[in-house]
C-alpha positions in Angstrom: -74.5 65.9 162.0 -73.1 65.2 158.8 -69.7 63.4 158.3 -66.3 65.1 156.7 -64.9 61.7 155.2 -65.8 58.4 153.5 -64.9 55.7 151.5 -67.0 55.9 148.2 -68.7 53.1 147.2 -67.4 50.9 150.1 -69.2 48.2 149.5 -67.5 47.5 146.4 -64.3 47.9 147.5 -61.3 45.9 149.4 -60.8 46.9 153.4 -56.6 48.5 151.6 -59.0 50.0 148.9 -61.0 51.9 152.1 -57.8 52.7 154.1 -56.2 54.0 150.7 -59.4 56.6 150.3 -58.7 57.6 153.8 -55.0 58.0 153.8 -55.8 60.2 151.1 -58.3 62.2 152.6 -57.1 65.4 154.9 -58.3 64.5 158.1 -57.8 66.7 161.1 -59.3 66.9 164.5 -63.1 67.1 165.2 -63.4 65.9 161.7 -66.3 62.9 161.4 -65.2 59.7 159.2 -68.8 57.7 158.0 -68.2 53.7 158.3 -70.9 51.4 157.6 -70.4 48.3 159.8 -72.8 46.4 157.5 -70.0 46.1 154.7 -67.4 43.2 155.4 -64.3 45.5 153.4 -65.2 48.1 156.3 -65.0 45.7 159.1 -62.1 44.4 158.1 -60.4 47.8 157.6 -61.1 49.3 160.7 -58.0 48.0 162.6 -56.1 49.5 160.2 -58.3 52.4 159.9 -57.4 53.0 163.5 -53.9 52.7 162.9 -53.9 55.4 160.2 -56.1 57.6 162.6 -53.1 57.2 165.3 -50.2 57.6 162.7 -52.3 61.0 161.8 -52.4 61.7 165.7 -55.8 61.4 165.4 -58.1 59.3 168.0 -61.6 57.5 168.0 -64.0 59.3 170.2 -68.5 59.2 170.5 -70.5 61.5 168.9 -71.7 62.5 172.6 -67.7 63.4 173.3 -67.1 65.2 170.2 -70.2 67.4 170.8 -68.6 68.0 174.5 -71.7 66.2 175.9 -71.5 64.4 179.2 -71.3 60.8 178.5 -72.5 58.1 181.1 -71.1 54.7 181.2 -72.5 51.8 179.6 -73.4 49.3 182.3 -71.1 46.3 182.1 -73.9 43.6 181.5 -75.0 46.0 178.5 -71.4 45.9 176.3 -70.9 43.7 173.5 -74.6 42.5 173.4 -76.4 40.9 170.6 -78.8 42.6 169.2 -82.2 40.9 169.9 -84.2 43.4 167.1 
């Protein structure tokens, strides 16, 4: 699966620059936005990115939802647990 939009060199950018890059991208339903959670600026930009998607009439979904696959719920005991790897 390939992405449709991303913020080039996001590891060097501020959250505002990342959001600006995505604001200028022509996003539409079904597009995939590549984000790396290893970059602090991306993590900090995420709330504004989600707001931007909403402004454009879009929402975030999982890869499985995008592909129309049946999604099994994650047991609540496994949600948001830190990785042990």
